[in-house]
C-alpha positions in Angstrom: 26.0 17.9 29.8 29.7 16.3 28.6 31.3 16.6 32.4 28.2 15.3 34.1 27.8 12.2 31.3 31.3 11.6 32.2 31.2 11.4 35.9 28.0 9.5 35.9 29.0 6.8 33.4 32.7 6.7 35.3 31.0 5.8 38.4 30.1 2.6 36.9 33.2 1.7 35.0 34.3 -0.5 38.6 31.8 -3.4 38.2 33.4 -6.6 39.5 33.1 -10.0 37.5 31.2 -11.9 35.1 27.3 -11.5 34.6 26.1 -15.0 35.4 24.6 -16.0 38.6 23.3 -19.4 37.5 26.8 -20.3 36.1 27.1 -23.3 33.7 30.2 -25.3 32.2 30.7 -28.7 30.7 34.0 -30.5 30.2 35.3 -31.3 26.7 36.7 -34.8 26.2 40.1 -35.0 24.6 40.0 -37.7 21.8 41.9 -39.8 19.0 39.1 -41.6 17.7 37.9 -41.1 14.1 34.7 -39.2 13.7 33.2 -38.6 10.7 31.0 -35.6 9.9 27.6 -36.8 8.6 24.8 -35.9 11.4 24.8 -39.1 12.4 26.6 -38.7 15.9 26.9 -43.3 15.4 30.9 -43.1 17.0 31.0 -44.5 20.8 32.9 -41.9 22.0 30.0 -39.6 21.8 28.0 -41.6 24.5 31.3 -40.6 26.8 31.2 -36.9 25.9 29.4 -34.3 28.5 26.9 -31.8 27.1 25.7 -28.4 27.1 21.7 -28.4 27.9 18.8 -27.1 29.7 18.3 -24.2 27.3 16.9 -21.3 28.7 13.7 -19.6 26.7 14.7 -16.4 25.1 11.3 -15.3 23.5 8.7 -15.3 23.8 9.3 -15.1 27.7 12.9 -15.2 29.6 12.2 -17.1 32.5 11.3 -20.2 31.8 13.1 -23.5 30.4 12.7 -23.6 26.6 9.9 -25.9 25.2 11.9 -27.7 22.8 15.4 -29.2 24.3 18.7 -28.7 22.7 21.9 -30.7 23.8 25.2 -30.0 22.4 27.9 -31.8 22.6 31.7 -31.5 22.2 34.9 -33.5 21.7 38.3 -32.3 20.2 42.1 -33.3 19.7 45.0 -31.5 18.1 43.5 -30.7 14.6 39.6 -30.2 15.2 36.9 -29.1 17.5 34.0 -31.5 17.3 30.3 -30.8 17.6 27.2 -33.1 18.1 23.7 -30.9 18.5 20.8 -33.1 19.1 17.5 -30.2 18.7 14.1 -31.4 19.3 11.3 -30.6 16.9 7.8 -31.4 16.5 7.7 -33.2 13.0 10.0 -33.0 10.0 8.8 -29.4 8.2 11.5 -26.7 8.9 12.0 -23.3 7.6 14.8 -22.0 5.9 14.8 -19.3 3.1 17.9 -20.6 1.2 20.7 -23.2 1.1 23.0 -20.3 0.7 25.9 -20.0 3.0 25.7 -16.9 5.6 22.0 -16.8 5.8 20.5 -14.2 8.3 19.3 -16.6 11.4 16.0 -14.6 11.9 13.1 -16.2 10.4 14.7 -19.3 10.0 15.1 -22.7 12.0 18.9 -22.9 13.0 21.5 -23.0 15.8 24.6 -20.7 16.4 27.4 -21.1 18.8 29.7 -18.6 19.9 33.0 -18.8 21.3 34.9 -16.3 23.6 38.3 -17.9 22.9 40.2 -15.0 25.1 37.5 -15.5 27.7 37.4 -11.6 27.7 33.8 -11.1 27.1 34.8 -8.7 23.7 35.1 -10.6 20.8 34.1 -14.2 19.7 33.8 -16.7 17.0 30.0 -17.6 15.6 29.3 -20.7 14.0 25.9 -21.8 12.7 24.1 -24.6 11.1 20.4 -25.2 10.0 18.4 -28.6 9.5 19.6 -28.6 6.1 23.1 -28.4 6.6 23.6 -25.1 5.4 25.9 -23.2 7.4 27.3 -19.6 8.4 30.3 -18.0 10.3 30.4 -14.5 12.0 32.8 -12.1 14.2 31.4 -10.8 17.1 32.9 -7.6 18.4 32.7 -4.9 20.7 31.2 -7.3 23.2 27.8 -8.0 21.0 26.2 -5.1 21.9 25.0 -3.8 18.8 24.4 -5.2 15.0 27.4 -3.4 14.2 29.6 -5.7 16.0 28.2 -8.2 14.1 30.1 -9.4 11.1 28.8 -12.1 8.5 31.3 -11.1 5.6 34.4 -13.4 7.2 34.9 -16.5 5.8 36.7 -19.7 7.2 36.5 -23.6 6.2 35.0 -25.9 8.5 32.7 -29.0 7.9 29.2 -29.3 8.5 26.3 -31.6 8.1 22.6 -32.4 9.3 20.1 -34.9 9.2 16.5 -34.6 9.7 14.4 -37.3 11.8 10.8 -37.5 12.8 11.1 -35.5 16.1 14.5 -33.6 15.8 17.4 -33.0 13.9 21.1 -33.8 14.3 23.8 -31.6 12.8 27.6 -32.8 13.2 30.4 -30.2 12.7 34.2 -30.3 12.4 35.8 -26.8 13.0 39.8 -27.1 12.6 41.5 -25.6 15.6 43.2 -23.4 13.0 39.9 -21.5 12.7 40.5 -20.1 16.2 42.7 -17.5 17.8 43.3 -18.5 21.6 46.3 -18.7 23.9 48.7 -21.4 24.2 47.9 -23.9 27.2 44.3 -22.4 27.5 42.1 -24.9 29.7 38.6 -22.9 29.2 36.9 -20.5 26.8 33.4 -18.9 27.5 30.3 -20.1 25.6 27.3 -19.9 24.5 24.8 -20.7 22.1 21.2 -19.6 20.8 18.8 -21.9 18.5 15.4 -20.6 16.5 12.7 -22.9 16.7 10.2 -21.6 13.9 7.5 -24.2 14.8 7.7 -23.8 18.6 7.9 -19.7 17.9 10.9 -19.9 20.1 13.9 -18.8 20.4 16.4 -19.8 23.4 20.1 -20.1 25.0 21.9 -21.9 26.7 22.7 -19.4 29.2 19.7 -17.2 29.9 19.7 -13.9 28.1 17.4 -11.1 29.2 15.2 -10.1 26.1 16.3 -6.6 26.8 19.5 -7.5 25.3 21.0 -8.7 22.2 20.7 -12.8 21.9 24.5 -12.6 20.7 25.4 -10.5 23.8 29.1 -11.8 25.1 28.4 -10.5 28.8 26.2 -13.9 29.4 28.0 -17.0 28.8 29.0 -20.0 30.3 32.5 -22.3 30.4 33.6 -24.9 28.1 36.2 -26.5 29.8 39.1 -28.6 27.9 40.2 -32.0 29.5 44.1 -31.1 29.2 45.6 -27.6 27.7 45.4 -26.4 24.4 48.5 -26.4 22.5 49.3 -23.8 20.2 46.5 -21.9 17.9 48.8 -22.4 14.0 46.6 -20.9 11.2 47.8 -22.1 8.0 48.5 -19.7 5.2 45.9 -19.1 2.7 46.6 -18.3 -0.5 43.6 -16.9 -2.4 44.2 -15.9 -6.1 42.2 -14.9 -8.8 41.5 -14.3 -12.4 38.9 -11.7 -13.9 38.0 -11.5 -17.8 36.1 -8.4 -17.9 34.3 -6.8 -21.1 32.5 -3.2 -20.3 31.2 -0.5 -22.9 31.1 3.0 -21.2 28.3 4.8 -23.5 28.7 8.1 -21.7 32.1 8.3 -23.1 31.8 6.0 -26.0 34.3 3.4 -25.0 34.8 -0.1 -24.8 37.3 -2.3 -23.2 38.3 -6.3 -22.7 40.7 -6.8 -20.1 42.1 -9.8 -18.0 43.3 -9.1 -14.5 45.0 -11.3 -12.0 45.7 -10.7 -8.4 45.1 -12.4 -5.0 44.9 -12.5 -0.9 47.4 -14.3 1.2 46.9 -14.7 4.7 49.3 -15.5 7.5 49.3 -16.6 11.3 51.6 -14.7 13.0 52.0 -16.6 16.9 49.2 -17.6 18.7 46.7 -14.6 17.7 47.9 -12.6 15.1 46.7 -12.3 11.7 48.6 -10.7 8.5 46.5 -10.2 5.5 48.0 -9.2 2.2 46.6 -8.1 -0.8 48.0 -7.5 -4.4 45.8 -6.0 -7.3 42.6 -6.4 -5.4 39.5 -7.2 -7.4 35.8 -6.7 -6.0 33.7 -7.0 -9.0 32.3 -10.3 -7.2 30.6 -8.1 -4.4 27.1 -7.5 -4.2 26.0 -4.3 -5.5 25.1 -1.4 -3.1 21.5 -1.0 -2.8 20.6 2.5 -4.0 19.2 4.8 -1.0 17.0 7.8 -1.4 18.5 10.5 0.4 16.8 13.4 1.1 19.1 15.1 3.9 21.9 17.3 3.4 24.7 14.6 4.6 26.1 11.7 2.9 24.9 8.2 3.5 27.7 5.6 4.8 27.3 2.0 3.3 29.0 -0.9 4.5 31.7 -2.6 3.8 31.8 -5.9 2.3 35.5 -6.6 1.0 36.9 -9.4 2.6 40.7 -7.8 2.9 38.9 -5.1 5.3 37.0 -7.6 7.6 39.3 -9.0 9.9 39.4 -7.5 13.5 37.3 -4.7 11.7 36.5 -3.4 15.2 40.4 -2.7 15.7 40.3 0.1 13.0 36.9 1.2 12.8 34.9 1.5 16.1 36.5 4.7 17.0 34.6 7.8 17.5 31.1 8.1 16.8 29.5 6.0 14.3 27.1 8.5 13.3 28.6 11.9 13.3 32.6 11.4 13.5 34.1 7.8 12.9 38.0 8.8 12.1 38.2 5.2 10.0 35.8 4.3 7.2 37.5 2.0 5.2 35.2 2.3 1.7 37.2 5.5 1.5 40.0 3.5 0.4 39.7 2.8 -3.3 37.2 5.5 -3.8 38.0 8.8 -4.9 36.7 11.8 -6.5 37.0 12.7 -10.2 37.5 16.5 -11.7 33.7 17.1 -11.4 33.4 15.8 -8.0 32.2 12.5 -8.6 33.2 9.2 -6.8 34.8 6.6 -9.1 37.0 3.8 -8.0 40.9 4.6 -7.3 42.5 1.3 -8.1 44.3 -0.6 -5.0 47.8 -1.7 -6.1 48.8 -3.6 -3.0 47.9 -3.6 0.8 48.7 -5.1 4.0 47.2 -5.6 7.5 48.5 -7.0 10.8 45.8 -7.5 13.6 45.1 -9.5 16.6 45.5 -10.3 20.0 49.3 -9.2 21.5 48.2 -11.2 24.6 45.5 -11.5 27.2 44.8 -7.6 27.5 47.0 -6.0 24.4 45.7 -5.7 20.8 47.4 -4.2 17.9 46.2 -3.4 14.2 48.2 -1.9 11.4 47.0 -1.3 8.2 48.8 0.2 5.0 47.1 0.0 1.5 48.9 2.1 -1.3 46.4 3.4 -4.2 47.1 4.0 -7.9 47.8 7.4 -9.5 45.1 8.6 -11.9 46.4 11.5 -13.4 43.4 11.9 -16.3 40.8 12.6 -13.1 43.6 14.3 -11.0 43.9 11.5 -8.6 47.4 11.2 -7.1 48.7 8.1 -5.3 48.2 7.7 -1.9 49.2 5.5 1.0 46.3 5.0 3.4 48.2 3.7 6.7 46.6 3.4 10.4 48.0 1.7 13.4 45.6 1.1 16.3 46.6 0.1 19.9 44.0 -1.3 22.5 44.1 -2.2 26.3 41.7 -4.3 27.8 40.5 -2.3 31.2 38.2 -3.7 33.8 35.7 -6.5 33.0 34.9 -5.8 29.3 35.8 -2.0 28.9 39.3 -1.0 26.8 41.0 2.2 26.0 42.4 2.0 22.4 44.3 4.7 20.9 45.1 5.1 17.0 46.5 7.0 14.3 45.8 7.3 10.8 47.9 9.0 8.0 46.6 9.4 4.2 50.1 10.8 2.3 50.1 11.6 -1.2 53.0 10.7 -3.4 54.7 12.5 -6.1 54.9 16.4 -6.8 51.8 16.6 -9.4 50.8 20.1 -10.2 47.0 19.0 -10.1 47.6 18.2 -6.2 46.4 21.2 -3.6 49.2 22.1 -1.0 46.3 21.1 1.4 45.6 17.6 0.2 49.3 16.6 0.5 48.3 14.5 3.7 45.9 14.2 6.5 46.8 12.7 10.0 44.4 12.1 12.5 45.4 10.9 16.6 43.1 10.0 18.8 42.1 8.1 21.9 38.6 6.0 22.9 37.5 4.7 26.5 34.6 1.7 25.5 33.0 1.3 28.7 31.0 -1.9 29.1 29.8 -3.3 32.3 30.1 -7.2 33.2 26.3 -7.3 32.9 26.3 -5.0 30.2 23.9 -2.6 32.2 25.9 0.3 31.2 27.6 1.0 28.1 29.5 4.0 26.9 32.4 5.9 25.0 34.3 8.8 25.6 36.9 9.8 22.8 39.2 12.6 21.9 40.3 13.2 18.4 42.8 15.5 16.7 43.6 16.2 12.9 46.7 17.4 11.1 47.1 18.9 7.7 49.6 21.2 5.8 48.9 25.2 6.3 48.4 27.4 9.3 45.0 28.4 11.0 43.7 24.8 11.7 42.8 25.9 15.6 39.4 24.1 15.6 40.8 20.8 14.7 39.1 18.5 17.7 36.5 16.0 17.7 35.3 14.9 21.0 32.3 12.8 22.2 31.3 11.3 25.2 28.2 8.9 25.5 26.3 6.4 28.1 23.8 4.6 28.1 22.2 2.6 31.3 20.0 -0.7 30.3 17.7 -2.5 32.4 14.7 -4.7 31.8 12.2 -2.3 32.0 13.8 0.8 30.7 16.9 2.4 29.3 18.2 6.1 29.3 21.2 7.5 27.7 22.7 10.9 26.9 25.3 11.6 23.9 27.3 14.8 23.4 29.6 15.4 20.1 32.1 18.0 19.4 33.6 18.5 15.9 35.7 21.6 15.1 35.2 23.5 12.1 39.0 22.5 10.9 38.8 18.7 12.0 39.2 17.0 9.1 39.6 13.1 8.4 40.1 12.0 4.6 39.6 8.3 5.5 36.9 8.7 7.8 32.9 9.6 7.9 32.6 12.7 9.0 28.9 14.0 8.5 29.8 17.7 9.0 31.8 20.0 10.9 31.7 22.6 13.1 29.2 21.1 15.5 28.2 20.5 19.2 25.2 18.3 19.5 23.7 17.0 22.2 21.2 13.8 21.9 19.4 12.0 25.0 16.3 9.8 25.2 14.9 6.4 26.6 12.8 3.4 26.3 10.2 2.5 29.1 8.8 -1.0 28.5 6.2 -3.1 29.6 5.6 -7.0 29.3 2.5 -8.2 29.3 2.0 -11.6 31.3 -0.9 -13.1 29.0 -2.3 -12.0 25.5 -0.7 -11.8 22.3 1.6 -9.1 22.8 5.1 -9.4 23.8 6.1 -5.9 25.1 4.8 -2.1 24.5 7.7 0.0 24.2 7.3 3.6 24.6 10.4 5.8 23.1 11.6 9.4 23.6 14.7 10.7 21.5 15.7 14.0 21.0 18.7 15.8 19.3 20.2 19.5 19.2 22.6 20.8 17.2 24.6 24.2 17.7 27.2 26.0 15.7 30.4 27.3 16.9 31.5 29.8 14.2 27.7 31.0 14.2 28.2 32.2 17.8 26.7 28.8 18.7 23.5 28.9 17.1 21.1 26.2 17.6 20.6 25.0 13.7 19.1 21.9 14.2 16.9 20.0 16.7 14.3 16.9 16.7 12.3 15.6 18.8 10.8 12.0 18.2 8.6 10.2 20.3 7.2 6.5 19.4 5.0 3.5 20.7 6.0 0.2 19.7 3.9 -3.0 19.6 5.9 -6.4 19.7 3.5 -9.2 19.1 4.5 -12.9 20.0 3.8 -14.1 16.6 7.1 -12.0 15.9 5.4 -8.9 13.9 5.7 -5.4 15.1 3.6 -2.5 15.1 4.9 1.4 15.4 3.5 4.7 15.4 6.1 7.5 15.7 5.9 11.3 15.3 9.1 13.5 14.7 9.2 17.2 14.9 12.5 19.2 13.7 13.9 22.6 13.1 16.6 23.2 10.5 18.3 26.6 10.1 20.0 26.6 6.3 23.4 28.1 6.3 23.8 27.2 2.7 21.2 26.4 -0.2 19.6 23.1 -0.3 17.3 21.8 -2.8 15.5 18.8 -0.4 14.0 17.0 -3.4 17.6 16.3 -4.6 16.8 16.9 -8.3 18.6 20.0 -9.0 15.3 22.2 -8.9 15.3 25.9 -7.5 17.0 25.2 -3.8 15.6 26.8 -0.5 18.1 30.0 0.6 20.5 30.1 2.8 19.6 31.9 6.2 16.4 30.6 6.1 14.7 28.8 9.1 12.1 25.9 9.0 10.0 24.1 11.4 8.2 20.8 10.6 6.3 17.6 11.7 5.8 14.1 10.5 3.9 11.3 11.4 4.4 7.7 10.7 3.1 4.0 11.1 4.9 0.9 10.3 4.2 -2.7 10.5 6.5 -5.6 9.8 4.9 -9.2 9.6 6.3 -12.4 11.0 9.2 -13.0 8.5 9.0 -16.9 9.1 5.9 -16.8 6.9 6.4 -17.9 2.9 4.6 -14.4 2.5 6.2 -11.1 4.7 5.8 -7.9 3.9 6.8 -4.4 5.5 5.0 -1.2 5.5 5.2 2.4 6.4 3.5 5.3 5.2 3.9 8.6 6.5 2.6 12.3 6.1 3.4 15.4 7.4 5.1 19.2 6.5 8.5 19.3 4.7 10.5 22.4 4.8 8.0 25.1 3.8 5.6 22.3 1.8 4.1 18.9 2.7 5.4 15.6 1.8 4.1 12.5 1.5 5.6 8.7 1.6 5.6 5.2 1.3 8.1 2.7 1.9 7.1 -1.2 1.4 8.6 -4.3 1.0 7.1 -7.3 -0.1 8.7 -10.9 0.0 7.8 -14.5 -1.3 9.7 -17.6 -0.4 9.4 -21.2 -2.4 11.6 -22.8 0.5 14.5 -23.6 -0.1 14.7 -22.9 -3.6 13.5 -19.1 -4.4 13.0 -16.2 -2.9 11.1 -13.1 -4.8 11.2 -9.6 -3.3 10.1 -6.3 -4.0 11.1 -2.8 -2.2 9.7 0.3 -2.8 10.3 3.9 -1.8 8.0 6.8 -3.0 8.3 10.3 -2.0 6.0 13.1 -3.1 7.5 16.3 -2.2 5.3 19.5 -2.8 7.0 22.8 -2.1 5.5 26.3 -2.9 6.7 28.1 -6.5 9.5 28.7 -7.3 10.9 25.6 -5.5 11.0 22.4 -6.5 8.1 19.5 -6.4 8.9 16.4 -7.2 7.8 12.8 -7.3 11.0 10.3 -6.3 10.9 6.9 -6.7 13.1 4.0 -5.6 11.7 0.5 -6.9 14.1 -2.5 -6.0 13.1 -6.1 -7.1 15.4 -9.2 -6.5 15.2 -12.7 -7.1 17.1 -15.1 -5.4 17.4 -18.9 -6.5 19.7 -21.5 -4.8 19.9 -24.8 -7.0 21.9 -26.4 -4.4 24.2 -25.6 -1.5 26.8 -24.7 -4.3 25.1 -23.0 -7.0 23.0 -19.6 -6.7 21.6 -17.1 -8.9 20.8 -13.3 -7.7 19.4 -10.6 -9.8 18.7 -7.1 -8.4 16.8 -4.3 -10.6 17.1 -1.0 -9.2 15.6 1.8 -10.8 16.0 5.4 -9.0 14.8 8.4 -10.9 16.7 10.8 -7.9 19.9 9.1 -9.0 18.8 9.1 -13.0 19.8 5.7 -12.9 18.3 1.5 -13.8 20.4 -0.9 -13.0 20.6 -4.7 -13.5 23.3 -6.7 -11.6 22.7 -10.5 -12.3 25.4 -12.9 -10.7 25.7 -16.7 -11.1 27.9 -18.2 -8.4 29.4 -21.8 -8.3 30.9 -23.1 -5.3 33.1 -25.5 -6.8 35.5 -26.1 -3.7 35.3 -25.0 0.0 35.4 -21.1 -0.4 36.4 -21.3 -3.9 34.2 -20.1 -6.7 33.2 -18.9 -10.2 31.5 -16.1 -10.8 29.6 -14.8 -13.8 28.2 -11.3 -13.3 26.1 -9.2 -15.9 25.6 -5.1 -14.9 23.5 -3.1 -17.3 22.8 0.6 -16.2 20.8 3.2 -18.4 19.6 7.0 -17.8 16.5 6.9 -16.5 15.0 10.4 -17.9 15.9 9.6 -21.7 16.5 6.2 -21.3 19.9 6.0 -22.8 22.6 3.3 -22.0 25.0 3.9 -19.5 27.4 1.6 -19.0 27.7 -2.3 -19.5 30.0 -4.8 -18.4 29.7 -8.5 -17.9 32.5 -10.4 -15.7 34.1 -13.8 -15.5 35.9 -14.4 -12.2 37.6 -17.8 -10.9 38.6 -17.3 -7.2 40.4 -20.2 -5.3 41.0 -20.5 -1.8 44.4 -22.9 -0.9 45.6 -23.6 2.7 49.1 -24.2 2.8 
């Protein structure tokens, strides 16, 4: 199957040109005129600007012009790209969830603009604004083929204002040319824009995109042509110092501490398209607390990276291998280590450096080095965590990438086992993306190195291919992870596997009625253990039927049949009960229903009940999220997961609860208050995280953060802290 997948996909690697038949372009006029960003477009020079117009509807249909016209004009000089947007609308009422920057586009009135400055169909900058002048920015990577390539944690300084009129709104933007990376002398960028209009229940794009593709896919773009060539890309040096005052109480160890820490980041531009990021004694206490997750599997769960230092060009480092089974680099491993009891704890980062970006039109480079602190009390050595990645564009939107990862312990500590002194991984990936995104794929081979002999099963291999058409898609996936393969800076769910997955979708698009499309899905996986004579230890079959309604609600009915062979003891409840014994196997089936209402409404909800067998017992579950919005100032939500697991004696039965209410208040576009409460009896934790943020200057903040955690079973204090943090973004 691996050879078959490789052969089929390589046949489609040689595709010609970009996908547009109705190719669009417009010219951007160079100007020396003084432009005030006020949402008025009252400078005379705007009358001379060409525009991107005739937006195409993306939803609910994708074959007609948009009902509500949108017009985008642009001007530029050596310092700024100026953008003027007129978006027609019925009335003056708009939907926005909050006034906070970096809002989610779904369920809101807003418009986003995508700039592919290197014309490669692989990476792009996104800038967005809504009718109230609230801004967002993001980085698009991997061609925008999936949600993993959409990163909203990226921040940059720019201006934007909006004004609401009787039958339209005007948005005006001034983006410093220093916010972009581009080749000197460039005369055009690839460009697209998408708009959400809630009143018309319409999503539209400048370049037509079929609904079976994501709305930010970079295969579908036109051209913005500059009146005269661009000069050098000159990103200013940015210094981002911080000061943090923290008082904390550790009730488990009966310890209290009050301390002040100082550190910061620096950003430098090297050439036209390389970034150098430096960090010294970083502090991530202002990062939003991770959501707790109920885990009923045998495997670790990956949580997303939120730390700004690791965000720029993160796809260069983090997109190798298989994201689910064999990712050799997962940046959240850095700054986390296991103590003597095997519990993950923070391991302080002393300093770090990242060099990343474009070397030229075809080559990208990424270099990372981060030093962590020795923690003798917890038997954690000081480590240098490094990676180098090199990427070469091939064909229209594909690339070949190579990497080398090195985790090296410093010192000669007695507690450091010989096999933990270093871990190294080398690999090569081929990433396929056809010009029209109808074919995507990945093929990779990785090898690890560590001290000692006998590591002969240290390879990780994979092949993946998907063929995407309007009415269907089909995919094949094959993975091998050797028993000795090890990546200390990666996310490897398990080793010693050969895994095959395949499946597809068939879609029906009704011409009339309330339904936008019917989707019939089938997904299957099968896993084998080479060291157990290739015994089949896991398989699953998941058929599903999905209905997407034109009011943006969605219904799904799903069944899942699973087979599991346990090679070690396992407690399915995760509550330290009597485990199911090793060398036993189980076959069980679960049925689930899902419904998600229209998120643009002030009141929205998601509900998923499920019932079925579970190992040698039964499981009844309910997942639900309820949201109520008083726009644009307040949003209240309650998320709940309940699992009732009943296994025969002497094995554990349990009622597992995860309840998470959240309150978000946006007093203005610069003052925000968020409080999250999380109760999990599986993790024996009741936690409160409350954060008040004042954005007193662009990308400069004062945070007051209160965190409190309690044990659930005995309801005793666990730990408590209060932070006052000041951070300032200074461009030089």
